N, CA, C and O atoms as a MOPAC input file, in Angstrom:
PM7 MOZYME 1SCF
protein

 N      0.87200 1    -1.13900 1    -0.10500 1
 C      0.00200 1    -0.06000 1    -0.16100 1
 C      0.81600 1     1.06600 1     0.20900 1
 O      1.55000 1     1.23300 1     1.18400 1
 N      0.48600 1     1.93300 1    -0.94000 1
 C      1.38500 1     3.39200 1    -0.89200 1
 C      0.77400 1     4.45700 1    -0.46900 1
 O     -0.44800 1     4.41600 1    -0.61500 1
 N      1.21900 1     5.43700 1     0.02600 1
 C      0.58900 1     6.76600 1     0.65100 1
 C      1.66300 1     7.69500 1     0.86900 1
 O      2.76600 1     7.16200 1     0.98900 1
 N      1.62300 1     9.02500 1     0.95400 1
 C      2.19000 1     9.90100 1     1.67100 1
 C      2.82600 1    10.02400 1     2.63400 1
 O      2.01100 1     9.73900 1     3.51100 1
 N      4.07200 1    10.33900 1     3.28900 1
 C      4.28200 1    10.74200 1     4.39600 1
 C      3.48400 1    11.22900 1     5.52500 1
 O      3.47400 1    10.76400 1     6.66400 1
 N      2.75000 1    12.31800 1     5.02500 1
 C      1.84200 1    13.06600 1     5.83600 1
 C      0.53600 1    12.08200 1     6.33800 1
 O     -0.25700 1    12.50400 1     7.18000 1
 N      0.39800 1    10.70100 1     5.71800 1
 C     -0.65000 1     9.86100 1     6.08100 1
 C     -0.20900 1     8.88200 1     7.02100 1
 O     -1.00200 1     8.05700 1     7.47300 1
 N      0.94900 1     8.90600 1     7.33800 1
 C      1.46100 1     7.70200 1     8.35200 1
 C      1.38900 1     8.45500 1     9.88200 1
 O      1.19500 1     9.66500 1     9.99900 1
 N      1.55400 1     7.64600 1    10.88700 1
 C      1.11900 1     7.56600 1    12.43100 1
 C      2.81100 1     7.54600 1    12.55900 1
 O      3.78100 1     7.07000 1    11.96800 1
 N      2.41900 1     8.60800 1    14.04000 1
 C      4.01700 1     8.32700 1    14.95400 1
 C      4.31000 1     6.75900 1    15.07900 1
 O      3.36000 1     5.99200 1    15.23500 1
 N      5.34600 1     6.38300 1    15.02400 1
 C      5.97700 1     4.79800 1    15.37100 1
 C      6.07200 1     4.22700 1    14.21300 1
 O      6.73700 1     3.19300 1    14.15900 1
 N      5.37900 1     4.79300 1    12.87200 1
 C      5.69900 1     3.29300 1    11.71200 1
 C      6.87300 1     3.70800 1    11.09100 1
 O      7.21500 1     4.88900 1    11.02200 1
 N      7.62900 1     2.57600 1    10.54500 1
 C      8.53100 1     2.75900 1     9.96900 1
 C      8.01700 1     2.22800 1     8.41400 1
 O      7.37800 1     1.23400 1     8.07000 1
 N      8.63000 1     3.41900 1     7.61700 1
 C      8.44300 1     3.14100 1     5.99200 1
 C      9.73300 1     3.38000 1     5.36100 1
 O     10.70400 1     3.95700 1     5.85200 1
 N      9.58300 1     2.72800 1     3.91800 1
 C     10.53800 1     3.15400 1     3.01100 1
 C     10.04600 1     3.92000 1     2.09400 1
 O      8.86600 1     3.93400 1     1.74600 1
 N     11.04300 1     4.68000 1     1.60400 1
 C     10.43600 1     5.87400 1     0.51800 1
 C     10.54600 1     5.08900 1    -0.57700 1
 O     11.46800 1     4.28400 1    -0.71300 1
 N      9.39200 1     5.30900 1    -1.63900 1
 C      8.93600 1     4.86900 1    -2.94600 1
 C      9.99800 1     5.70400 1    -3.76200 1
 O     11.04100 1     5.35100 1    -4.31200 1
 N      9.27700 1     7.13000 1    -3.63700 1
 C      9.25400 1     8.49100 1    -4.59600 1
 C      9.32700 1     9.48800 1    -4.05700 1
 O      9.19600 1     9.58500 1    -2.83700 1
 N      9.53000 1    10.37100 1    -4.75800 1
 C      9.59000 1    11.95300 1    -4.23100 1
 C      8.93500 1    12.89700 1    -5.68200 1
 O      9.52700 1    13.37300 1    -6.65100 1
 N      7.51300 1    12.89200 1    -5.30900 1
 C      6.89000 1    13.78300 1    -6.05400 1
 C      7.29900 1    15.29700 1    -6.27400 1
 O      7.79600 1    15.92100 1    -5.33700 1
 N      7.06300 1    15.97200 1    -7.68200 1
 C      6.95700 1    17.17700 1    -7.52900 1
 C      8.11300 1    17.82300 1    -8.56900 1
 O      8.49400 1    17.07100 1    -9.46700 1
 N      8.60100 1    18.96000 1    -8.51100 1
 C      9.50700 1    19.60000 1    -9.47900 1
 C     11.05700 1    19.03200 1    -9.36700 1
 O     11.14300 1    18.24100 1    -8.42700 1
 N     12.20600 1    19.20800 1   -10.01700 1
 C     13.39900 1    18.81700 1    -9.63100 1
 C     13.87500 1    19.71000 1    -8.22300 1
 O     14.69000 1    19.26200 1    -7.41700 1
 N     13.36900 1    20.73100 1    -8.12100 1
 C     13.76100 1    21.64700 1    -6.60300 1
 C     13.75200 1    20.98600 1    -5.74300 1
 O     14.72500 1    20.70200 1    -5.04300 1
 N     12.32800 1    20.49800 1    -5.58900 1
 C     11.77000 1    19.85200 1    -4.59000 1
 C     12.55100 1    18.17900 1    -4.28200 1
 O     12.60500 1    17.78000 1    -3.11900 1
 N     12.97400 1    17.52700 1    -5.14100 1
 C     13.34200 1    16.40500 1    -5.36400 1
 C     14.69800 1    16.51400 1    -4.87400 1
 O     15.14500 1    15.70900 1    -4.05600 1
 N     15.37800 1    17.48800 1    -5.34400 1
 C     16.79700 1    17.94100 1    -4.85400 1
 C     16.86800 1    18.39700 1    -3.37500 1
 O     17.80600 1    18.03100 1    -2.66800 1
 N     15.90300 1    19.17700 1    -2.91600 1
 C     16.12200 1    19.54600 1    -1.52700 1
 C     15.77100 1    18.51100 1    -0.65600 1
 O     16.16800 1    18.60900 1     0.50500 1
 N     14.93700 1    17.29100 1    -1.06600 1
 C     14.54000 1    16.32600 1    -0.13100 1
 C     15.65900 1    15.25600 1    -0.30600 1
 O     16.08000 1    14.55100 1     0.61100 1
 N     16.06900 1    15.22700 1    -1.53900 1
 C     17.56100 1    14.33400 1    -1.61100 1
 C     18.82300 1    14.82000 1    -0.66200 1
 O     19.50900 1    13.98400 1    -0.07400 1
 N     19.09500 1    16.34700 1    -0.55200 1
 C     19.80500 1    16.67400 1     0.07600 1
 C     19.92000 1    16.86000 1     1.52200 1
 O     20.77600 1    17.58900 1     2.02200 1
 N     18.89000 1    16.07100 1     2.32000 1
 C     18.66000 1    15.90800 1     3.38400 1
 C     18.37900 1    14.42500 1     3.68600 1
 O     17.86000 1    14.01100 1     4.72200 1
 N     18.81700 1    13.63000 1     2.57100 1
 C     18.91600 1    12.00400 1     2.82700 1
 C     17.65400 1    11.22600 1     2.39900 1
 O     17.75000 1    10.00200 1     2.30500 1
 N     16.22600 1    11.96100 1     2.07600 1
 C     15.30900 1    11.15700 1     1.93300 1
 C     15.26600 1    11.29100 1    -0.10500 1
 O     15.06800 1    12.15400 1    -0.96100 1
 N     15.58200 1     9.87400 1    -0.02100 1
 C     15.54500 1     9.23600 1    -1.48400 1
 C     15.18800 1     8.14900 1    -1.33100 1
 O     15.27400 1     7.59300 1    -0.23700 1
 N     14.48600 1     7.33600 1    -2.85100 1
 C     13.84000 1     6.10600 1    -2.77100 1
 C     14.82900 1     4.95400 1    -2.16000 1
 O     16.03400 1     4.86400 1    -2.39400 1
 N     14.02000 1     4.06000 1    -1.28900 1
 C     14.73500 1     2.99800 1    -0.63800 1
 C     15.06700 1     3.43000 1     0.70100 1
 O     15.57300 1     2.48400 1     1.30500 1
 N     15.00000 1     4.32500 1     1.31000 1
 C     15.78300 1     4.62900 1     2.55800 1
 C     14.25200 1     4.50700 1     3.42900 1
 O     13.07400 1     4.78000 1     3.20000 1
 N     15.06700 1     3.91700 1     4.56900 1
 C     13.97200 1     3.69900 1     5.36300 1
 C     13.71000 1     5.21700 1     6.78400 1
 O     14.51400 1     5.98300 1     7.31300 1
 N     12.70500 1     5.09500 1     6.87600 1
 C     12.38200 1     6.34100 1     8.18000 1
 C     11.32700 1     5.42900 1     8.89100 1
 O     10.55300 1     4.50100 1     8.65600 1
 N     11.85700 1     6.42700 1    10.12600 1
 C     10.73000 1     6.13200 1    11.70800 1
 C     10.08100 1     7.95400 1    11.41300 1
 O     10.63100 1     9.03400 1    11.20100 1
 N      8.78200 1     7.52500 1    11.54100 1
 C      7.91700 1     8.42600 1    11.56900 1
 C      7.71300 1     8.95000 1    13.01900 1
 O      6.92300 1     8.20600 1    13.60000 1
 N      8.01700 1     9.66200 1    13.57000 1
 C      8.28500 1    10.08300 1    14.98400 1
 C      6.85100 1    10.98900 1    15.36900 1
 O      6.15400 1    10.82900 1    16.37100 1
 N      6.65100 1    11.94000 1    14.30600 1
 C      5.15200 1    12.98000 1    14.56200 1
 C      4.99700 1    13.33600 1    13.57300 1
 O      5.93800 1    13.49400 1    12.79500 1
 N      3.63100 1    13.60800 1    13.23100 1
 C      3.30200 1    14.35400 1    12.17400 1
 C      2.32300 1    15.77300 1    12.09600 1
 O      1.87300 1    16.16800 1    11.02100 1
 N      2.10700 1    16.36200 1    13.19200 1
 C      1.64900 1    17.48800 1    13.18500 1
 C      2.30300 1    18.07400 1    14.50300 1
 O      2.48700 1    17.37000 1    15.49600 1
 N      2.67700 1    19.56500 1    14.43100 1
 C      2.44500 1    20.25900 1    13.13700 1
 C      3.28900 1    20.17800 1    12.34100 1
 O      3.17300 1    20.88600 1    11.34000 1
 N      4.37800 1    19.35500 1    12.45900 1
 C      5.32700 1    19.21900 1    10.98800 1
 C      5.63400 1    17.65400 1    11.43900 1
 O      5.67300 1    17.10900 1    12.54200 1
 N      5.84500 1    17.15600 1    10.01100 1
 C      6.31600 1    15.75100 1    10.28200 1
 C      7.92600 1    15.49500 1    10.35400 1
 O      8.92300 1    15.72300 1     9.66900 1
 N      7.59600 1    14.91400 1    11.53700 1
 C      9.65700 1    14.40300 1    12.06700 1
 C      9.54400 1    13.13100 1    11.75900 1
 O      8.56600 1    12.40800 1    11.94900 1
 N     11.01100 1    12.74300 1    11.06600 1
 C     10.85800 1    11.76400 1    10.82700 1
 C     12.86600 1    11.20300 1    11.18100 1
 O     13.79600 1    12.00100 1    11.29500 1
 N     12.96600 1     9.68000 1    11.26900 1
 C     14.65900 1     9.80500 1    11.35900 1
 C     14.86900 1     8.77700 1    10.48400 1
 O     14.15400 1     7.80000 1    10.26100 1
 N     16.04600 1     9.13000 1     9.95400 1
 C     16.56000 1     8.31300 1     9.02900 1
 C     18.08500 1     7.82700 1     9.63200 1
 O     18.89200 1     8.65200 1    10.05900 1
 N     18.31100 1     6.57200 1     9.60600 1
 C     19.25400 1     6.30200 1    10.55300 1
 C     19.87700 1     7.10900 1    11.89800 1
 O     19.10700 1     6.90400 1    12.83600 1
 N     20.76600 1     7.77400 1    12.22000 1
 C     21.07200 1     8.71200 1    12.95700 1
 C     20.51300 1    10.15200 1    13.04100 1
 O     20.81000 1    10.86700 1    13.99800 1
 N     19.69800 1    10.58400 1    12.03600 1
 C     19.48300 1    12.12300 1    11.66600 1
 C     17.69400 1    12.09700 1    12.17700 1
 O     16.84900 1    11.20100 1    12.19600 1
 N     17.68500 1    12.86200 1    12.37300 1
 C     16.06900 1    13.43100 1    12.87000 1
 C     15.80000 1    14.78900 1    11.99300 1
 O     16.39000 1    15.85700 1    12.16000 1
 N     14.82600 1    14.53200 1    11.06300 1
 C     14.49500 1    15.57900 1    10.40100 1
 C     13.23000 1    16.18300 1    10.27900 1
 O     12.31600 1    15.46600 1     9.87300 1
 N     12.97900 1    17.43800 1    10.56700 1
 C     11.53900 1    17.94500 1    10.53900 1
 C     11.20300 1    18.83900 1     8.93800 1
 O     11.75100 1    19.82800 1     8.45100 1
 N     10.03800 1    17.95200 1     8.43400 1
 C      9.84100 1    18.43800 1     7.55900 1
 C      8.28900 1    19.07600 1     7.28000 1
 O      7.21100 1    18.68200 1     7.72300 1
 N      8.53200 1    19.98600 1     6.55600 1
 C      6.64800 1    21.33900 1     6.42700 1
 C      5.94100 1    19.85000 1     5.75100 1
 O      6.41200 1    18.90500 1     5.12000 1
 N      4.47800 1    20.23300 1     6.28700 1
 C      3.64900 1    19.18300 1     5.70100 1
 C      3.48600 1    19.22200 1     4.49100 1
 O      3.19900 1    18.13900 1     3.98200 1
 N      3.56600 1    20.13300 1     3.78700 1
 C      3.45000 1    20.27600 1     2.35300 1
 C      4.57400 1    19.42000 1     1.41600 1
 O      4.46500 1    18.87700 1     0.31700 1
 N      5.65400 1    19.54700 1     2.31900 1
 C      6.86000 1    19.17000 1     1.66100 1
 C      6.67200 1    17.41700 1     1.89500 1
 O      6.76600 1    16.65800 1     0.93100 1
 N      6.47100 1    17.04800 1     2.92100 1
 C      6.28200 1    15.65900 1     3.66300 1
 C      5.20000 1    15.17600 1     2.55500 1
 O      5.50300 1    14.20500 1     1.86100 1
 N      3.86700 1    15.86000 1     2.35100 1
 C      3.22400 1    14.99400 1     1.50900 1
 C      3.41800 1    14.72000 1    -0.52900 1
 O      2.59600 1    14.26300 1    -1.32300 1
 N      4.73200 1    15.19400 1    -0.74400 1
 C      5.30200 1    15.03400 1    -1.74700 1
 C      6.16800 1    13.78600 1    -1.82900 1
 O      6.63400 1    13.41500 1    -2.90600 1
 N      6.44100 1    12.96100 1    -0.36700 1
 C      6.99700 1    11.77400 1    -0.05500 1
 C      6.22600 1    10.80500 1    -0.12800 1
 O      5.29500 1    10.69000 1     0.66800 1
 N      6.53700 1     9.63200 1    -1.41000 1
 C      5.11100 1     8.89900 1    -1.75700 1
 C      6.21300 1     7.34000 1    -0.85200 1
 O      7.30800 1     6.92300 1    -1.22800 1
 N      5.30000 1     6.80100 1     0.46300 1
 C      6.24200 1     5.83500 1     1.07100 1
 C      5.52500 1     4.38800 1     0.61000 1
 O      4.52300 1     4.36900 1    -0.10500 1
 N      6.09800 1     3.33400 1     1.05700 1
 C      5.39600 1     1.85200 1     1.34200 1
 C      5.86500 1     1.74900 1     2.63700 1
 O      6.80500 1     2.41600 1     3.07000 1
 N      5.02400 1     0.65700 1     3.48400 1
 C      5.56400 1     0.00500 1     4.61200 1
 C      6.83900 1    -0.67700 1     4.65100 1
 O      7.35900 1    -1.23300 1     3.68300 1
 N      7.27200 1    -0.61200 1     5.71800 1
 C      8.56000 1    -1.24300 1     5.68100 1
 C      8.54300 1    -2.75500 1     6.07300 1
 O      7.75100 1    -3.12500 1     6.93900 1
 N      9.34100 1    -3.59500 1     5.50200 1
 C      9.01600 1    -4.96000 1     5.99800 1
 C      9.50600 1    -5.92800 1     7.06200 1
 O      9.27100 1    -7.11200 1     7.30100 1
 N     10.26200 1    -5.00700 1     7.60500 1
 C     10.84200 1    -5.54800 1     8.89800 1
 C     10.26100 1    -4.39900 1    10.15100 1
 O     10.56700 1    -4.56600 1    11.33100 1

C-alpha cells in the first residue's frame, strides 16, 4: 500500500518509494537524505512531520512531506 508521508502515524517504519514534484523539491529532499529506498521512522506528523533516518532526525513541512510517497517497511 502506497501513501504519502503525511498519512503515516507516529511510530511507523516506512520506506521511501518516490519523491513527487519538480526537480528543486526532489533535490531539496535528496540533500537531507530523503531518497527512494531509505527507511524512515515517523516520530510525529503534526504540526510538522518529524522522521528519523539512521541517526538523523529531520523536521519536514507538511506540504513537503506530502510529496514523499512511502510504503510500509517489511521488518
